[in-house]
C-alpha positions, 0 to 999 in steps of 0.5 A: 651544574648539570640539570638533574635527571629527575627534572629532565624526566619531568620535562620528557613527559608528553603534554595534554593528550585527552583534551587535544584528542577531543579537540582534533576529533571535534574539528575533524568532524566539522571539516568532514561533515556531509553538508560541508560545501567543499565535500566534493573536493575530497578533503583529507584531514590530518594532524601535524605539529607537536601533538601530531608527532607526540612531541608536545609539552605542557606549555604547547597547547595548540592542536595543528590540523591540516585540511588538504584538497585532494580533488586537484593537485599542484605540481613541480615538474622542473626536474623532468626532461623536456619531453616528460615536461611536455607530456605532463602538461599535455596530460594535465590541463589546468583545473578551473577550481583553485585553492583560493576557492577551497580556502574561502569555502573552508573559512566560511564553513568554520565561521558557520560552526565556530562563529567569532572564535575563528581568526584567519591568520597569515598561514593558518586559521585559528580556532580559539580555545573554549571550554574543554576545546583547546586552541587549534590552527587549521592549515588549508592546503591542496595536494602538491606533487614534486616529480622527478626522474627515477631512472629505469622506473621513469618518473616518480613523485613526492607528495606534500601540501601547498598553501597560500599565505594571506600576504600572497606567498605560496609555500610547499611543505611535507608534514606527513613525510616529516611525521613518518621520518621523525618516527622512524628515526625515533625508533632507531634511537630506541625511542629516545628522540621524542622525549629528547625533543620534549626536553629541549622544548621545555628548556627553550621555554625556561631559557626564554623566561630567564631572558637567555633566549628571544621569543620565537627563535626556535620553533618546535618544528626546527627543534625536531629537525635538529635532533633528526640529524643527530647520530643515533648512537648519541641517544640513550643511557639517560636523559642527561647523557642524551641531552649533553651528547646531542648538544655537545655534538650539535655545537661543534658539527658543521650543520650546513648539510642538515636536512629537515625531517621531511628530507625535502628541504635544507634545515638551515637557510637564511632566506627561506620560508621553510628553513631555519635561519642559521643565526637563530639555530646558533642562538638556540644552541648557545642559549641551551648550553648557557641554560644547562651550565648555569642550572639551577 
């Protein structure tokens, strides 16, 4: 039996806004404070994740924040010609100030302001919930530019962030491109995509509680990326039509060429820190189909 439209409408509703907004404002003010020891490093603070993309649901309480050092940028020039490569390295000598120093200063400043509520994780620094403040994850990063040859226009670049995990892995991602592209696609679907993402996230939570899905198999970022690849004509009419049409198409189509919403990474890959394992994607889709077909 299909899930009733009334239930889907409930799941399509956006999650907490006021407390998330206040949490972001509080932490952003701390990170941008004039007395912050890293102030001269031109920190840029912005949102990423479900709250930042308006796809958060009630069960997702975290506020995901990025602080990016803009005074120094890392780069990828592997796509440039030998001459352009040589010219670039000549004009951009290495900086003495590195992301490691910036990260240490940001962590120290967060501890000074939030004390024992701060926990340094593998990728982000978590600030625990307290009072009306929601739990937040702060990703400490530097600006990253991927340069490429743009024909008669010469070289161009795509901007993202680069960060260092606690276990020593460097990762490049593009949260602002993800947000911009996802919103553009959402508008192309007549504003059906983001509610559909919230429905799928709620279905994921219920399917996990029912033992149909394993915990952690479908991060919200990848659910958004999955829907980003669905043709726009499959969205609309009703939530039931939208979910059914999207799931049915995703279960049947070849997904090997899918791109993340940032358009810089492949969505599905077995050995990548920025892609979704294909087996996990398949388990997610099969699990949602089973959850849909066995409702209630």
